[in-house]
C-alpha positions as YAML, in Angstrom:
chain: A
units: angstrom
residues:
- id: 1
  name: MET
  ca: [3.41, -12.86, -1.13]
- id: 2
  name: VAL
  ca: [5.86, -10.36, 0.34]
- id: 3
  name: GLY
  ca: [4.88, -9.02, 3.73]
- id: 4
  name: ALA
  ca: [2.62, -11.95, 4.65]
- id: 5
  name: VAL
  ca: [2.32, -13.13, 8.24]
- id: 6
  name: ARG
  ca: [0.85, -16.33, 9.60]
- id: 7
  name: ARG
  ca: [-2.47, -16.27, 11.45]
- id: 8
  name: GLY
  ca: [-4.05, -19.53, 12.47]
- id: 9
  name: GLY
  ca: [-1.90, -21.47, 10.02]
- id: 10
  name: LYS
  ca: [-2.88, -19.31, 7.04]
- id: 11
  name: ARG
  ca: [-0.93, -16.51, 5.40]
- id: 12
  name: CYS
  ca: [-2.35, -13.01, 5.75]
- id: 13
  name: ALA
  ca: [-0.88, -9.83, 4.34]
- id: 14
  name: ALA
  ca: [0.61, -7.51, 6.88]
- id: 15
  name: PRO
  ca: [-1.21, -4.16, 6.84]
- id: 16
  name: GLY
  ca: [1.84, -2.12, 5.84]
- id: 17
  name: THR
  ca: [3.00, -4.14, 2.85]
- id: 18
  name: PRO
  ca: [4.11, -2.06, -0.14]
- id: 19
  name: LEU
  ca: [1.48, -3.58, -2.43]
- id: 20
  name: LEU
  ca: [-1.41, -2.82, -0.06]
- id: 21
  name: GLN
  ca: [-0.05, 0.69, 0.45]
- id: 22
  name: ARG
  ca: [0.21, 1.11, -3.33]
- id: 23
  name: ILE
  ca: [-3.47, 0.12, -3.70]
- id: 24
  name: GLN
  ca: [-4.51, 2.52, -0.94]
- id: 25
  name: ASP
  ca: [-2.49, 5.39, -2.45]
- id: 26
  name: ALA
  ca: [-3.84, 4.83, -5.96]
- id: 27
  name: LEU
  ca: [-7.58, 4.44, -5.24]
- id: 28
  name: ARG
  ca: [-8.41, 7.46, -7.43]
- id: 29
  name: SER
  ca: [-6.70, 6.03, -10.48]
- id: 30
  name: LYS
  ca: [-7.42, 3.01, -12.61]
- id: 31
  name: LEU
  ca: [-6.00, -0.03, -10.89]
- id: 32
  name: ASN
  ca: [-5.89, -3.31, -12.73]
- id: 33
  name: VAL
  ca: [-4.67, -6.76, -11.88]
- id: 34
  name: ALA
  ca: [-2.08, -6.80, -14.68]
- id: 35
  name: THR
  ca: [-0.34, -3.70, -13.32]
- id: 36
  name: LEU
  ca: [-0.40, -4.93, -9.73]
- id: 37
  name: ALA
  ca: [0.83, -8.36, -10.83]
- id: 38
  name: ALA
  ca: [3.71, -6.80, -12.74]
- id: 39
  name: GLU
  ca: [4.68, -4.80, -9.64]
- id: 40
  name: ALA
  ca: [4.63, -8.03, -7.63]
- id: 41
  name: ARG
  ca: [6.67, -9.73, -10.39]
- id: 42
  name: MET
  ca: [4.01, -12.39, -10.95]
- id: 43
  name: SER
  ca: [1.68, -13.38, -13.74]
- id: 44
  name: ALA
  ca: [-1.84, -11.99, -13.42]
- id: 45
  name: TYR
  ca: [-3.17, -15.51, -12.85]
- id: 46
  name: HIS
  ca: [-0.74, -16.34, -10.04]
- id: 47
  name: PHE
  ca: [-1.05, -12.89, -8.53]
- id: 48
  name: THR
  ca: [-4.86, -13.19, -8.35]
- id: 49
  name: ARG
  ca: [-4.66, -16.62, -6.74]
- id: 50
  name: ALA
  ca: [-1.99, -15.56, -4.23]
- id: 51
  name: PHE
  ca: [-3.81, -12.34, -3.39]
- id: 52
  name: GLN
  ca: [-7.10, -14.14, -2.79]
- id: 53
  name: GLN
  ca: [-5.43, -16.81, -0.69]
- id: 54
  name: THR
  ca: [-3.60, -14.18, 1.34]
- id: 55
  name: MET
  ca: [-6.32, -11.54, 1.72]
- id: 56
  name: GLY
  ca: [-9.47, -13.64, 1.50]
- id: 57
  name: LEU
  ca: [-10.76, -11.50, -1.38]
- id: 58
  name: PRO
  ca: [-9.85, -11.23, -5.06]
- id: 59
  name: PRO
  ca: [-7.82, -8.09, -5.91]
- id: 60
  name: HIS
  ca: [-10.70, -6.30, -7.63]
- id: 61
  name: ARG
  ca: [-13.05, -6.83, -4.68]
- id: 62
  name: HIS
  ca: [-10.36, -5.62, -2.26]
- id: 63
  name: ILE
  ca: [-9.98, -2.45, -4.33]
- id: 64
  name: VAL
  ca: [-13.74, -1.87, -4.40]
- id: 65
  name: HIS
  ca: [-13.89, -2.35, -0.61]
- id: 66
  name: ARG
  ca: [-11.11, 0.20, -0.07]
- id: 67
  name: ARG
  ca: [-12.84, 2.66, -2.44]
- id: 68
  name: VAL
  ca: [-16.17, 2.30, -0.63]
- id: 69
  name: GLU
  ca: [-14.45, 2.77, 2.76]
- id: 70
  name: ARG
  ca: [-12.82, 5.99, 1.52]
- id: 71
  name: ALA
  ca: [-16.09, 7.17, -0.02]
- id: 72
  name: ILE
  ca: [-17.93, 6.66, 3.29]
- id: 73
  name: GLN
  ca: [-15.33, 8.82, 5.02]
- id: 74
  name: LEU
  ca: [-15.81, 11.55, 2.39]
- id: 75
  name: LEU
  ca: [-19.61, 11.31, 2.59]
- id: 76
  name: ASN
  ca: [-19.42, 11.89, 6.34]
- id: 77
  name: GLN
  ca: [-16.74, 14.59, 6.27]
- id: 78
  name: SER
  ca: [-17.66, 16.73, 3.28]
- id: 79
  name: SER
  ca: [-20.63, 18.19, 1.50]
- id: 80
  name: ALA
  ca: [-19.26, 17.41, -1.97]
- id: 81
  name: PRO
  ca: [-21.78, 15.96, -4.43]
- id: 82
  name: VAL
  ca: [-21.99, 12.17, -4.57]
- id: 83
  name: ALA
  ca: [-20.79, 12.17, -8.21]
- id: 84
  name: GLU
  ca: [-17.66, 14.09, -7.20]
- id: 85
  name: ILE
  ca: [-16.97, 11.66, -4.34]
- id: 86
  name: ALA
  ca: [-17.46, 8.76, -6.76]
- id: 87
  name: ARG
  ca: [-14.83, 10.20, -9.12]
- id: 88
  name: ALA
  ca: [-12.48, 11.06, -6.24]
- id: 89
  name: THR
  ca: [-12.52, 7.45, -5.05]
- id: 90
  name: GLY
  ca: [-11.92, 5.87, -8.45]
- id: 91
  name: PHE
  ca: [-15.44, 4.94, -9.55]
- id: 92
  name: ALA
  ca: [-16.15, 5.67, -13.21]
- id: 93
  name: HIS
  ca: [-19.70, 6.89, -12.59]
- id: 94
  name: ALA
  ca: [-21.92, 7.75, -9.64]
- id: 95
  name: SER
  ca: [-24.18, 4.85, -10.63]
- id: 96
  name: HIS
  ca: [-21.26, 2.40, -10.41]
- id: 97
  name: PHE
  ca: [-20.43, 3.82, -6.98]
- id: 98
  name: ALA
  ca: [-24.04, 3.57, -5.78]
- id: 99
  name: ARG
  ca: [-24.31, -0.02, -7.04]
- id: 100
  name: ALA
  ca: [-21.05, -1.03, -5.31]
- id: 101
  name: MET
  ca: [-22.19, 0.52, -2.04]
- id: 102
  name: ARG
  ca: [-25.64, -1.07, -2.29]
- id: 103
  name: ASP
  ca: [-24.09, -4.48, -3.06]
- id: 104
  name: LEU
  ca: [-21.67, -4.26, -0.12]
- id: 105
  name: LEU
  ca: [-23.78, -2.50, 2.50]
- id: 106
  name: GLY
  ca: [-27.36, -2.64, 1.28]
- id: 107
  name: VAL
  ca: [-27.74, 1.16, 1.33]
- id: 108
  name: THR
  ca: [-27.19, 4.05, -1.06]
- id: 109
  name: PRO
  ca: [-24.62, 6.84, -0.64]
- id: 110
  name: GLN
  ca: [-27.42, 9.32, 0.06]
- id: 111
  name: LYS
  ca: [-28.62, 7.25, 3.01]
- id: 112
  name: ILE
  ca: [-25.08, 7.04, 4.38]
- id: 113
  name: ARG
  ca: [-24.75, 10.81, 4.11]
- id: 114
  name: LYS
  ca: [-28.13, 11.52, 5.71]
- id: 115
  name: ARG
  ca: [-27.70, 8.67, 8.19]
- id: 116
  name: VAL
  ca: [-31.25, 7.59, 7.34]
- id: 117
  name: LEU
  ca: [-30.70, 3.86, 7.53]
- id: 118
  name: PRO
  ca: [-33.36, 1.16, 7.69]
- id: 119
  name: GLU
  ca: [-33.57, -0.79, 10.94]
- id: 120
  name: GLY
  ca: [-30.73, -3.30, 11.30]
- id: 121
  name: VAL
  ca: [-28.53, -1.98, 8.45]
- id: 122
  name: ARG
  ca: [-24.87, -1.72, 9.41]
- id: 123
  name: THR
  ca: [-22.50, 0.63, 7.67]
- id: 124
  name: SER
  ca: [-19.53, -1.70, 7.78]
- id: 125
  name: LEU
  ca: [-17.63, -3.89, 5.38]
- id: 126
  name: PRO
  ca: [-16.15, -7.32, 6.02]
- id: 127
  name: ALA
  ca: [-12.75, -7.08, 7.66]
- id: 128
  name: GLU
  ca: [-9.89, -8.53, 5.64]
- id: 129
  name: ARG
  ca: [-9.20, -12.00, 6.89]
- id: 130
  name: CYS
  ca: [-7.74, -15.28, 5.75]
- id: 131
  name: GLY
  ca: [-10.03, -17.82, 4.14]
- id: 132
  name: LYS
  ca: [-13.37, -17.23, 2.50]
- id: 133
  name: ALA
  ca: [-14.83, -13.74, 2.71]
- id: 134
  name: GLY
  ca: [-18.60, -13.50, 2.61]
- id: 135
  name: PRO
  ca: [-20.52, -10.60, 1.10]
- id: 136
  name: ARG
  ca: [-21.56, -9.24, 4.50]
- id: 137
  name: ALA
  ca: [-19.77, -9.42, 7.82]
- id: 138
  name: THR
  ca: [-21.02, -10.44, 11.21]
- id: 139
  name: SER
  ca: [-20.42, -8.11, 14.13]
- id: 140
  name: ASP
  ca: [-17.15, -9.78, 15.13]
- id: 141
  name: GLN
  ca: [-15.74, -9.73, 11.58]
- id: 142
  name: SER
  ca: [-16.53, -6.17, 10.57]
- id: 143
  name: ILE
  ca: [-14.79, -2.87, 10.92]
- id: 144
  name: LEU
  ca: [-16.82, 0.15, 11.85]
- id: 145
  name: LEU
  ca: [-16.85, 2.77, 9.13]
- id: 146
  name: VAL
  ca: [-19.32, 5.36, 10.40]
- id: 147
  name: GLY
  ca: [-19.37, 6.82, 13.89]
...
């Protein structure tokens, strides 16, 4: 994969690679593996395998993580309705957004906004890393999303 660097013997994508920047810039729009694979000049199958090996997550999960990160920023910085934030970050429906956030963080968007979190719930997602990525991160593997 273009822009990959070695870390601990495994290939990891460098943060500024054109493909990762393209994903970040297009979070609002429909992103699919076929389009990203074509931009990388690979088949969808090989692109998915290379992306997962490089980033530690399949492309779709990486996109959902980036969308949830952006949505958390918007929830904390604006008073826009949750449905509007869901659309602005590329989720088809507010329910899809709420389900993605609940699956990743264990809390709803409303709780993030109100900062009414149950004891022990962290508002962070797993950091991108080489190898297997679990559904939740430990303190040394996560990136802080809410201040």
